[in-house]
RODO-2510 file (C-alpha; in nm, 4 decimals, decimal comma):
residues 214
     n   res          X          Y          Z
     1     m    18,0358     0,6415     1,3535
     2     q    18,0210     1,0208     1,3770
     3     m    17,6771     1,1690     1,3228
     4     p    17,6509     1,4374     1,0538
     5     k    17,6505     1,7902     1,1924
     6     y    17,3095     1,9572     1,1811
     7     q    17,3048     2,2565     0,9507
     8     s    17,0607     2,5396     1,0150
     9     l    16,9240     2,7601     0,7360
    10     k    17,1657     3,0310     0,8434
    11     d    17,4566     2,7827     0,8294
    12     h    17,3451     2,6692     0,4837
    13     v    17,3578     3,0263     0,3500
    14     y    17,6850     3,0941     0,5315
    15     n    17,8553     2,7896     0,3795
    16     y    17,7101     2,8572     0,0341
    17     i    17,8631     3,2067     0,0254
    18     a    18,1893     3,1079     0,1975
    19     e    18,2470     2,8282    -0,0538
    20     r    18,1953     3,0692    -0,3434
    21     i    18,4457     3,3086    -0,1954
    22     q    18,6829     3,0152    -0,1589
    23     d    18,6451     2,8855    -0,5155
    24     g    18,6681     3,2301    -0,6745
    25     t    18,3063     3,2631    -0,7886
    26     l    18,2755     3,5651    -0,5595
    27     l    18,5802     3,7888    -0,5921
    28     p    18,6947     4,0793    -0,3703
    29     n    18,4577     4,3807    -0,3876
    30     h    18,1839     4,1677    -0,5487
    31     k    17,8380     4,2864    -0,4322
    32     i    17,6209     4,0182    -0,2747
    33     n    17,2746     3,9889    -0,4279
    34     e    17,0516     3,8935    -0,1347
    35     a    16,7387     3,8370    -0,3436
    36     e    16,9274     3,6054    -0,5783
    37     i    17,0616     3,3978    -0,2883
    38     c    16,7152     3,3686    -0,1311
    39     k    16,5742     3,2483    -0,4626
    40     k    16,8645     3,0153    -0,5396
    41     l    16,8524     2,8435    -0,2003
    42     d    16,4754     2,8801    -0,1518
    43     i    16,5364     3,0430     0,1851
    44     s    16,3649     3,3445     0,3409
    45     r    16,5342     3,6792     0,3960
    46     t    16,5789     3,6448     0,7748
    47     p    16,8294     3,3535     0,7850
    48     t    16,9997     3,4972     0,4773
    49     r    17,0563     3,8297     0,6520
    50     e    17,1737     3,6501     0,9663
    51     a    17,4298     3,4604     0,7602
    52     l    17,5475     3,7767     0,5837
    53     f    17,6029     3,9581     0,9120
    54     q    17,7866     3,6531     1,0492
    55     l    18,0106     3,6521     0,7408
    56     t    18,0743     4,0215     0,8044
    57     s    18,1629     3,9495     1,1654
    58     d    18,3991     3,6752     1,0460
    59     n    18,5757     3,9234     0,8156
    60     l    18,4643     3,7675     0,4861
    61     l    18,2168     4,0408     0,3888
    62     e    18,1907     4,4146     0,4376
    63     y    17,8613     4,5895     0,5100
    64     l    17,7831     4,9469     0,4187
    65     p    17,4398     5,0933     0,5065
    66     r    17,2189     5,1478     0,1991
    67     r    17,4810     4,9787    -0,0207
    68     g    17,4634     4,6265     0,1175
    69     f    17,7249     4,3530     0,1471
    70     t    18,0413     4,3087    -0,0599
    71     v    18,3216     4,0518    -0,0484
    72     k    18,5953     4,2003     0,1643
    73     a    18,9235     4,2762    -0,0085
    74     f    19,2491     4,2594     0,1823
    75     d    19,5100     4,5315     0,1620
    76     a    19,8797     4,4396     0,1379
    77     k    19,9405     4,4631     0,5129
    78     k    19,6476     4,2376     0,5979
    79     k    19,7592     3,9792     0,3395
    80     i    20,1023     3,9671     0,5023
    81     d    19,9490     3,9367     0,8487
    82     f    19,7215     3,6518     0,7401
    83     s    19,9976     3,4682     0,5540
    84     r    20,2243     3,4694     0,8586
    85     i    19,9520     3,3386     1,0881
    86     i    19,8386     3,0702     0,8420
    87     g    20,1966     2,9634     0,7720
    88     t    20,2675     2,9213     1,1428
    89     l    19,9434     2,7314     1,2134
    90     d    19,9750     2,5139     0,9022
    91     a    20,3323     2,4222     0,9997
    92     l    20,2078     2,3287     1,3463
    93     a    19,9301     2,1135     1,1980
    94     a    20,1743     1,9310     0,9717
    95     t    20,4252     1,8566     1,2470
    96     l    20,1458     1,7296     1,4720
    97     a    20,0150     1,5108     1,1888
    98     v    20,3483     1,3514     1,0940
    99     d    20,3115     1,0618     1,3387
   100     h    19,9482     0,9975     1,2391
   101     l    19,9733     0,9990     0,8597
   102     e    19,9766     0,6609     0,6867
   103     e    20,1313     0,5607     0,3565
   104     s    19,7862     0,5742     0,1955
   105     d    19,7593     0,9399     0,3003
   106     l    20,0959     1,0194     0,1437
   107     a    19,9959     0,8361    -0,1736
   108     e    19,6822     1,0518    -0,1947
   109     m    19,8883     1,3669    -0,1422
   110     e    20,1203     1,2589    -0,4247
   111     r    19,8185     1,1944    -0,6468
   112     l    19,6945     1,5477    -0,5778
   113     v    20,0369     1,6953    -0,6585
   114     n    20,0312     1,5189    -0,9964
   115     k    19,6738     1,6354    -1,0512
   116     m    19,7781     1,9945    -0,9756
   117     d    20,0495     1,9689    -1,2407
   118     h    19,7739     1,8832    -1,4864
   119     d    19,5505     2,1640    -1,3578
   120     i    19,8279     2,4199    -1,4106
   121     e    19,9070     2,2872    -1,7565
   122     r    19,5415     2,3367    -1,8554
   123     l    19,5310     2,6792    -1,6806
   124     n    19,2417     2,5435    -1,4752
   125     f    19,3029     2,7468    -1,1604
   126     t    18,9632     2,6730    -1,0081
   127     e    19,0452     2,3020    -1,0115
   128     y    19,3975     2,3734    -0,8883
   129     h    19,2574     2,5703    -0,5979
   130     a    19,0287     2,2827    -0,4957
   131     d    19,3107     2,0290    -0,5224
   132     q    19,5619     2,2333    -0,3237
   133     y    19,2985     2,2881    -0,0543
   134     e    19,2409     1,9124    -0,0273
   135     f    19,6180     1,8509    -0,0248
   136     h    19,6634     2,0610     0,2876
   137     e    19,3397     1,9319     0,4407
   138     l    19,4772     1,5773     0,4402
   139     y    19,7360     1,6498     0,7063
   140     i    19,5409     1,9241     0,8841
   141     r    19,2666     1,6692     0,9567
   142     k    19,5288     1,4333     1,1015
   143     s    19,6680     1,6945     1,3416
   144     d    19,4273     1,5698     1,6119
   145     n    19,3668     1,9254     1,7318
   146     p    19,0046     2,0371     1,6705
   147     l    19,0671     2,3964     1,7793
   148     l    19,3599     2,4295     1,5380
   149     i    19,1539     2,2760     1,2565
   150     d    18,8673     2,5222     1,3107
   151     m    19,1050     2,8190     1,3229
   152     m    19,2729     2,7116     0,9988
   153     h    18,9410     2,6733     0,8189
   154     s    18,8196     3,0152     0,9301
   155     l    19,1395     3,1925     0,8238
   156     k    19,1844     3,0149     0,4923
   157     i    18,8296     3,0728     0,3662
   158     s    18,8834     3,4471     0,3417
   159     f    19,2538     3,4539     0,2639
   160     v    19,3587     3,1845     0,0200
   161     r    19,1529     3,2813    -0,2833
   162     q    19,2637     3,6443    -0,2592
   163     s    19,6257     3,5354    -0,2838
   164     y    19,5931     3,3258    -0,6008
   165     s    19,4423     3,5555    -0,8620
   166     s    19,5915     3,7257    -1,1661
   167     e    19,4862     3,8451    -1,5090
   168     d    19,8122     3,7063    -1,6531
   169     k    19,7390     3,3333    -1,6633
   170     q    20,0805     3,2313    -1,7958
   171     k    20,2670     3,4121    -1,5181
   172     l    20,0311     3,2686    -1,2588
   173     a    20,0933     2,9207    -1,4025
   174     a    20,4699     2,9696    -1,3722
   175     v    20,4385     3,0752    -1,0080
   176     l    20,2048     2,7869    -0,9256
   177     n    20,4476     2,5377    -1,0825
   178     e    20,7009     2,6568    -0,8256
   179     v    20,4422     2,6325    -0,5476
   180     n    20,3513     2,2790    -0,6537
   181     s    20,7157     2,1737    -0,6397
   182     e    20,6965     2,2748    -0,2732
   183     h    20,3971     2,0424    -0,2325
   184     r    20,6230     1,7572    -0,3479
   185     k    20,8853     1,8600    -0,0951
   186     i    20,6239     1,8673     0,1817
   187     v    20,5281     1,5056     0,1081
   188     e    20,8935     1,4032     0,1081
   189     l    20,9610     1,5738     0,4437
   190     i    20,6523     1,4139     0,6010
   191     r    20,7711     1,0728     0,4810
   192     l    21,1151     1,1410     0,6330
   193     k    20,9492     1,2725     0,9528
   194     d    21,1791     1,5749     0,9326
   195     k    20,9702     1,8069     1,1490
   196     p    21,2130     2,1041     1,1713
   197     q    21,2556     2,1258     0,7938
   198     l    20,8848     2,0654     0,7380
   199     e    20,8018     2,3574     0,9659
   200     c    21,0405     2,5904     0,7806
   201     t    20,9126     2,4802     0,4404
   202     l    20,5467     2,5391     0,5262
   203     k    20,6088     2,8809     0,6782
   204     y    20,7772     2,9811     0,3512
   205     h    20,5105     2,8065     0,1442
   206     w    20,2395     3,0437     0,2684
   207     r    20,4252     3,3562     0,1574
   208     i    20,2238     3,6180    -0,0306
   209     i    20,1682     3,5508    -0,4006
   210     d    20,0193     3,8696    -0,5441
   211     t    20,0696     4,1376    -0,8049
   212     d    20,4306     4,1976    -0,6963
   213     m    20,5147     3,8448    -0,8110
   214     l    20,2738     3,8283    -1,1033
***
């Protein structure tokens, strides 16, 4: 049995903020309220500041003297750069995982695809985001490559949420219906163990979805 990883106060703050960037609570250019975080987590200013500077170093936040920390926004070029790297690494993870995934894993992925259909229908994009993250996590965890897993987590925390946001909920829903059909195809290709087609599909799957499409 694997022992739970010890989490320092700094790690606790780091994960708290990173998760809120990931789930859309903290959007690009949102100013971080240090005092509020200290109070919310009942943690002193020192580990909070350490976590904020670590998040800045990891490209999730931006720090400006006398103005504080804000959630970093990506420009178009950086979104393209991230999407290409994530698509390539995610495709690698999936092809490595093909021989390790069991039928129960595929059944869970299919359940999540059906759940995402329901999320989109209800325009519940926060729930959709969580479900699509877990969908991809299922095979990433089975890639049996800890370095690849860590790299994927680091990249996706800052990138994914910034690619799935729009004021036009109906247009976003239409785009995500198309994306979710690709999730179904991914499950099918894994079941067929068609690694070349799976790699191509996932590289395309991580294309940029932004204002040009919405």
